[in-house]
C-alpha positions in Angstrom: -110.3 -12.7 -20.2 -109.5 -15.2 -17.5 -108.7 -14.1 -14.9 -111.3 -11.4 -15.5 -109.6 -7.9 -15.8 -111.1 -4.5 -15.5 -110.6 -1.4 -17.7 -107.5 0.8 -17.0 -107.1 0.9 -13.3 -110.8 0.8 -12.4 -110.4 -2.1 -10.0 -107.6 -4.4 -8.9 -107.5 -7.3 -11.4 -107.0 -9.7 -8.4 -110.7 -9.3 -7.7 -111.4 -10.8 -11.2 -110.0 -14.1 -9.9 -113.3 -14.6 -8.1 -115.2 -14.7 -11.4 -113.6 -17.9 -12.8 -113.7 -19.4 -9.3 -117.5 -18.8 -9.2 -117.8 -20.4 -12.6 -115.8 -23.4 -11.4 -118.0 -23.8 -8.3 -121.1 -23.6 -10.6 -119.7 -26.3 -12.9 -119.1 -28.6 -9.9 -122.6 -27.9 -8.6 -124.1 -28.9 -11.9 -122.0 -32.1 -12.2 -122.5 -33.3 -8.6 -126.1 -32.4 -7.7 -128.1 -35.6 -7.0 -125.5 -37.8 -8.7 -126.0 -40.6 -6.2 -129.7 -40.6 -6.9 -129.8 -40.3 -10.6 -126.5 -41.9 -11.6 -124.0 -40.6 -14.1 -126.0 -41.2 -17.3 -129.6 -41.1 -16.2 -130.2 -37.4 -16.5 -130.9 -37.2 -20.2 -127.7 -35.2 -20.8 -128.8 -32.4 -18.5 -125.4 -32.2 -16.8 -123.5 -31.9 -20.0 -125.8 -29.3 -21.5 -126.0 -27.3 -18.2 -122.2 -27.2 -17.9 -121.6 -26.1 -21.5 -124.3 -23.5 -21.3 -122.9 -22.0 -18.1 -119.4 -21.7 -19.4 -120.3 -20.5 -22.9 -122.7 -17.9 -21.6 -120.1 -16.1 -19.5 -117.3 -16.7 -22.0 -119.5 -14.9 -24.6 -120.3 -12.2 -22.1 -116.7 -11.5 -21.0 -115.4 -11.7 -24.6 -118.1 -9.1 -25.6 -117.0 -7.0 -22.6 -113.4 -7.0 -23.8 -114.5 -6.0 -27.3 -116.6 -3.1 -25.9 -113.7 -2.0 -23.7 -111.3 -1.9 -26.7 -113.8 0.2 -28.6 -114.6 2.6 -25.8 -110.9 3.1 -25.2 -110.7 4.7 -28.6 -112.0 7.9 -27.1 -108.8 8.2 -25.1 -106.0 10.3 -26.8 -103.5 7.5 -27.3 -100.7 9.9 -28.3 -101.1 11.9 -25.1 -101.3 8.7 -23.0 -98.1 7.4 -24.7 -96.3 10.6 -24.0 -97.3 10.6 -20.4 -96.3 6.9 -20.0 -92.9 7.5 -21.7 -92.2 10.5 -19.5 -93.1 8.6 -16.4 -90.9 5.7 -17.5 -88.0 7.9 -18.4 -88.2 9.8 -15.1 -88.2 6.5 -13.1 -85.4 5.1 -15.2 -83.2 8.2 -14.7 -83.8 8.9 -11.1 -84.2 5.4 -9.9 -85.7 4.6 -6.6 -84.5 7.8 -4.9 -86.8 9.9 -7.1 -84.2 12.6 -7.6 -80.8 13.4 -8.9 -77.9 11.4 -7.4 -80.0 8.3 -7.2 -79.3 5.0 -9.0 -79.2 5.6 -12.7 -80.4 2.3 -14.1 -79.7 3.3 -17.7 -75.9 3.3 -17.1 -75.9 -0.4 -16.7 -78.5 -1.0 -19.5 -80.4 -3.1 -17.0 -83.9 -1.9 -17.2 -87.1 -3.4 -18.7 -88.2 -2.6 -22.2 -91.7 -1.2 -22.6 -93.7 -0.9 -25.8 -95.9 2.2 -26.2 -98.5 2.3 -28.9 -100.0 5.6 -30.0 -102.2 4.1 -32.7 -105.6 2.4 -32.7 -104.7 -0.8 -34.5 -104.3 -2.7 -31.2 -107.8 -1.7 -30.2 -109.4 -2.7 -33.5 -107.5 -6.0 -33.4 -108.7 -6.8 -29.8 -112.2 -5.8 -30.6 -112.4 -8.1 -33.7 -110.7 -11.0 -32.0 -112.9 -10.7 -28.9 -116.0 -10.1 -30.9 -115.5 -13.3 -32.9 -114.9 -15.2 -29.7 -118.1 -13.8 -28.3 -120.1 -14.7 -31.4 -118.7 -18.3 -31.4 -119.3 -18.9 -27.7 -122.7 -17.3 -28.1 -123.7 -19.6 -30.9 -122.7 -22.6 -28.8 -124.7 -21.3 -25.9 -127.8 -20.7 -28.0 -127.7 -24.3 -29.4 -127.3 -25.8 -26.0 -129.9 -23.6 -24.5 -132.5 -25.1 -27.0 -131.3 -28.6 -26.1 -131.5 -27.8 -22.4 -135.1 -26.7 -22.7 -136.0 -29.8 -24.7 -134.5 -32.0 -22.0 -136.2 -30.2 -19.1 -139.7 -30.2 -20.8 -139.5 -33.8 -22.0 -141.7 -36.4 -20.3 -140.0 -38.0 -17.3 -137.6 -35.1 -16.7 -138.6 -34.8 -13.1 -138.0 -38.5 -12.3 -134.7 -38.6 -14.2 -133.3 -35.7 -12.2 -132.9 -33.4 -15.2 -135.1 -30.8 -13.5 -132.9 -30.7 -10.4 -129.8 -30.4 -12.6 -131.4 -27.6 -14.5 -132.2 -25.8 -11.3 -128.6 -26.1 -10.2 -127.6 -24.6 -13.6 -129.9 -21.7 -13.1 -128.7 -21.1 -9.6 -125.1 -21.2 -10.8 -126.0 -18.6 -13.5 -127.5 -16.4 -10.8 -124.4 -16.7 -8.6 -121.9 -15.9 -11.3 -124.1 -13.1 -12.6 -124.5 -11.5 -9.2 -120.8 -11.5 -8.5 -120.0 -10.1 -11.9 -122.7 -7.5 -11.4 -121.1 -6.3 -8.1 -117.6 -6.1 -9.6 -118.8 -4.4 -12.8 -120.9 -1.9 -10.9 -118.0 -1.0 -8.7 -115.7 -0.6 -11.8 -118.4 1.7 -13.4 -118.7 3.8 -10.3 -114.9 4.1 -10.1 -115.0 5.3 -13.7 -117.2 8.1 -12.5 -114.6 8.9 -9.8 -111.9 9.0 -12.4 -114.0 11.5 -14.4 -114.6 13.7 -11.3 -111.1 13.6 -9.8 -108.5 12.3 -12.3 -105.6 13.6 -10.3 -106.6 12.0 -7.0 -107.3 8.7 -8.8 -103.7 8.6 -10.0 -104.0 9.8 -13.6 -100.8 11.6 -14.6 -102.8 13.7 -17.1 -106.3 15.1 -16.4 -107.5 14.8 -19.9 -106.3 11.2 -20.4 -107.6 10.3 -16.9 -111.1 11.6 -17.6 -111.3 9.9 -21.0 -110.2 6.6 -19.4 -112.9 7.1 -16.7 -115.6 7.6 -19.4 -114.3 4.5 -21.2 -114.4 2.4 -18.0 -117.9 3.7 -17.1 -119.4 2.9 -20.5 -117.9 -0.6 -20.8 -118.4 -1.6 -17.2 -121.8 0.0 -17.1 -122.9 -2.1 -20.1 -121.6 -5.2 -18.3 -123.5 -4.3 -15.2 -126.8 -4.0 -17.2 -126.1 -7.3 -19.1 -125.4 -9.3 -15.9 -128.5 -7.8 -14.3 -130.6 -9.0 -17.2 -129.0 -12.5 -17.0 -129.8 -12.7 -13.3 -133.4 -11.6 -13.8 -133.9 -14.1 -16.7 -132.6 -17.0 -14.6 -134.7 -16.0 -11.6 -137.8 -15.8 -13.8 -137.1 -19.3 -15.3 -136.6 -20.7 -11.8 -139.9 -19.1 -10.7 -141.7 -20.8 -13.6 -140.4 -24.2 -12.5 
């Protein structure tokens, strides 16, 4: 989940490093905004509540995304994918770097990595359950602290204590992380469409497997795109009310 990764080859996983970085920036923004003016303990707990809310919101979102990705991946023919992977591995092992007969035969020295290929669905179900439970747990923590945050912001004297300013920093941080995630998720969903249209050009060794992986990436990343858009709009609406 961290760093954030994308469905099978849809985007370089290195891009996912920006998501936890954005979360970290948001946490610092909440903790440091107007600290000199309000002091460390004069905000009614707004900094603590905002920090926990920001982290648990996106942990729940990303965990749910992993669960959905595991479930949509079930539409891929795992046996066909395993056969293609094993064939590619065997060809690379036999021919070595030269890509043809007469090259370095790595298997002669028994010095080659061991890969585990799974043709079943158990790993998908296990990932979906584990990530789903993580999403539910983080979501429950977020809902509790959201109620507490609203109580703090609407309490008498919230403006003078700095709680309102901290809350606005929280909402702006939510918008920032949601906007970045939206951009990456939308790009991954669009690349899934490209995998469906041109599986060979996108690097899929088998057209059927490549198209199925594209559909899986489009569905999971598309749902993440919609979810982050709703989170952004909700935070923007709450900011407007303030």
